[in-house]
ZADO-1210 file (C-alpha; in nm, 4 decimals, padded with zeros to 6 digits):
<atoms>
<atom x="00.5289" y="02.5812" z="02.8702" code="MET" pos="1"/>
<atom x="00.6529" y="02.2773" z="02.6281" code="ALA" pos="2"/>
<atom x="00.4188" y="02.0234" z="02.8247" code="ALA" pos="3"/>
<atom x="00.6781" y="01.9977" z="03.0969" code="PRO" pos="4"/>
<atom x="00.6582" y="01.6447" z="03.3587" code="GLY" pos="5"/>
<atom x="00.5092" y="01.3886" z="03.0979" code="GLY" pos="6"/>
<atom x="00.2113" y="01.6213" z="03.0161" code="ARG" pos="7"/>
<atom x="00.0404" y="01.5168" z="02.6094" code="ARG" pos="8"/>
<atom x="00.1649" y="01.7570" z="02.3745" code="THR" pos="9"/>
<atom x="00.0071" y="01.8328" z="02.0640" code="HIS" pos="10"/>
<atom x="00.2056" y="01.8602" z="01.7520" code="HIS" pos="11"/>
<atom x="00.1921" y="02.0777" z="01.5039" code="THR" pos="12"/>
<atom x="00.3545" y="02.0923" z="01.1606" code="VAL" pos="13"/>
<atom x="00.4009" y="02.4423" z="01.0043" code="ILE" pos="14"/>
<atom x="00.5944" y="02.4113" z="00.7102" code="TYR" pos="15"/>
<atom x="00.8250" y="02.7387" z="00.6011" code="LEU" pos="16"/>
<atom x="01.0812" y="02.7960" z="00.2804" code="SER" pos="17"/>
<atom x="01.4896" y="02.7772" z="00.4202" code="TRP" pos="18"/>
<atom x="01.4900" y="03.1834" z="00.4409" code="PRO" pos="19"/>
<atom x="01.1591" y="03.1408" z="00.6744" code="GLU" pos="20"/>
<atom x="01.2776" y="02.8720" z="00.8547" code="ALA" pos="21"/>
<atom x="01.6374" y="03.0679" z="00.9002" code="SER" pos="22"/>
<atom x="01.4123" y="03.4160" z="01.0079" code="ALA" pos="23"/>
<atom x="01.2196" y="03.2009" z="01.2201" code="PHE" pos="24"/>
<atom x="01.4981" y="03.0396" z="01.4152" code="GLU" pos="25"/>
<atom x="01.7600" y="03.4063" z="01.3922" code="ALA" pos="26"/>
<atom x="01.4705" y="03.5187" z="01.5927" code="VAL" pos="27"/>
<atom x="01.4419" y="03.2707" z="01.8532" code="ARG" pos="28"/>
<atom x="01.8228" y="03.3227" z="01.8478" code="ALA" pos="29"/>
<atom x="01.8450" y="03.6610" z="01.9631" code="LEU" pos="30"/>
<atom x="01.5371" y="03.5636" z="02.2143" code="ASP" pos="31"/>
<atom x="01.7392" y="03.2992" z="02.3593" code="SER" pos="32"/>
<atom x="02.0134" y="03.5041" z="02.4074" code="HIS" pos="33"/>
<atom x="01.8682" y="03.7562" z="02.5695" code="GLN" pos="34"/>
<atom x="01.6182" y="03.5359" z="02.7867" code="ALA" pos="35"/>
<atom x="01.9990" y="03.4264" z="02.9047" code="GLY" pos="36"/>
<atom x="01.9074" y="03.0330" z="02.8392" code="ARG" pos="37"/>
<atom x="01.8285" y="02.8663" z="02.5496" code="PRO" pos="38"/>
<atom x="01.4089" y="02.8445" z="02.5203" code="LEU" pos="39"/>
<atom x="01.2741" y="02.5480" z="02.3040" code="SER" pos="40"/>
<atom x="01.0707" y="02.6457" z="02.0252" code="ARG" pos="41"/>
<atom x="00.7668" y="02.5491" z="02.2151" code="ALA" pos="42"/>
<atom x="00.8263" y="02.8141" z="02.4699" code="ASP" pos="43"/>
<atom x="00.9323" y="03.0817" z="02.2592" code="TRP" pos="44"/>
<atom x="00.6062" y="03.0420" z="02.0195" code="LEU" pos="45"/>
<atom x="00.4403" y="03.0525" z="02.3986" code="VAL" pos="46"/>
<atom x="00.6461" y="03.3089" z="02.5054" code="ARG" pos="47"/>
<atom x="00.5619" y="03.5155" z="02.1859" code="THR" pos="48"/>
<atom x="00.2112" y="03.4359" z="02.1506" code="ILE" pos="49"/>
<atom x="00.0779" y="03.4802" z="02.5035" code="GLU" pos="50"/>
<atom x="00.1162" y="03.8498" z="02.4859" code="PRO" pos="51"/>
<atom x="-00.0678" y="03.9230" z="02.1935" code="ARG" pos="52"/>
<atom x="-00.3620" y="03.6998" z="02.3144" code="LEU" pos="53"/>
<atom x="-00.3841" y="03.8968" z="02.6176" code="ARG" pos="54"/>
<atom x="-00.4101" y="04.2172" z="02.4328" code="THR" pos="55"/>
<atom x="-00.6862" y="04.0985" z="02.2234" code="ALA" pos="56"/>
<atom x="-00.8646" y="03.9543" z="02.4771" code="GLU" pos="57"/>
<atom x="-00.9358" y="04.3027" z="02.5833" code="GLU" pos="58"/>
<atom x="-00.9315" y="04.4796" z="02.2440" code="ASP" pos="59"/>
<atom x="-01.3381" y="04.6520" z="02.2255" code="PRO" pos="60"/>
<atom x="-01.2983" y="04.6151" z="01.8394" code="THR" pos="61"/>
<atom x="-01.2546" y="04.2711" z="01.8017" code="LEU" pos="62"/>
<atom x="-01.5717" y="04.0662" z="01.6984" code="PRO" pos="63"/>
<atom x="-01.6768" y="03.8667" z="02.0356" code="VAL" pos="64"/>
<atom x="-01.6371" y="03.5060" z="01.8814" code="HIS" pos="65"/>
<atom x="-01.2356" y="03.6327" z="01.8929" code="LEU" pos="66"/>
<atom x="-01.2695" y="03.8218" z="02.1649" code="LYS" pos="67"/>
<atom x="-01.3860" y="03.4577" z="02.3675" code="THR" pos="68"/>
<atom x="-01.1438" y="03.2561" z="02.1203" code="ARG" pos="69"/>
<atom x="-00.8128" y="03.4411" z="02.3056" code="CYS" pos="70"/>
<atom x="-00.9930" y="03.4823" z="02.6871" code="ARG" pos="71"/>
<atom x="-00.9938" y="03.0605" z="02.6087" code="THR" pos="72"/>
<atom x="-00.6915" y="03.0151" z="02.5078" code="ALA" pos="73"/>
<atom x="-00.5377" y="03.2869" z="02.8000" code="VAL" pos="74"/>
<atom x="-00.7873" y="03.0961" z="03.0530" code="GLU" pos="75"/>
<atom x="-00.6603" y="02.7715" z="02.8850" code="ALA" pos="76"/>
<atom x="-00.2238" y="02.8732" z="02.9869" code="LEU" pos="77"/>
<atom x="-00.3211" y="03.0221" z="03.2923" code="ASP" pos="78"/>
<atom x="-00.4705" y="02.7074" z="03.3921" code="ALA" pos="79"/>
<atom x="-00.1598" y="02.4887" z="03.2634" code="GLU" pos="80"/>
<atom x="00.0812" y="02.6738" z="03.4391" code="ARG" pos="81"/>
<atom x="-00.1135" y="02.6206" z="03.7685" code="THR" pos="82"/>
<atom x="-00.1444" y="02.2130" z="03.7493" code="ARG" pos="83"/>
<atom x="00.2194" y="02.1052" z="04.0017" code="PRO" pos="84"/>
<atom x="00.4478" y="01.9804" z="03.8156" code="LEU" pos="85"/>
<atom x="00.5304" y="01.5929" z="03.7876" code="THR" pos="86"/>
<atom x="00.8854" y="01.4731" z="03.8109" code="ARG" pos="87"/>
<atom x="00.9138" y="01.1920" z="03.6210" code="ARG" pos="88"/>
<atom x="01.2165" y="01.0317" z="03.4381" code="PRO" pos="89"/>
<atom x="01.3639" y="01.0069" z="03.1901" code="GLY" pos="90"/>
<atom x="01.5506" y="01.1936" z="02.8668" code="ARG" pos="91"/>
<atom x="01.5348" y="01.5755" z="02.9792" code="PRO" pos="92"/>
<atom x="01.3481" y="01.7801" z="02.7168" code="PRO" pos="93"/>
<atom x="01.6439" y="01.8853" z="02.3715" code="THR" pos="94"/>
<atom x="01.6537" y="02.2861" z="02.2809" code="VAL" pos="95"/>
<atom x="01.7877" y="02.2782" z="01.9323" code="TYR" pos="96"/>
</atoms>
């Protein structure tokens, strides 16, 4: 999910207030506990967003340009998963 095997990543900064950041981390920690292993912020975000994208892609009430954008995003995620994993030496990702 979060560019395994040294793939290029796109860094996104979202400014949150301290209470918003605390809520974000609390939900991520909850989902990590339920998953049985720690989830990185990137993995958690993709796992949270992807079901909504797949639902929106099939929603007949949405405008075509939004459905197309959701479909393109889902196709990109699916293509990312089918790429072979390349093992590279280096420090493993850190889960905070």
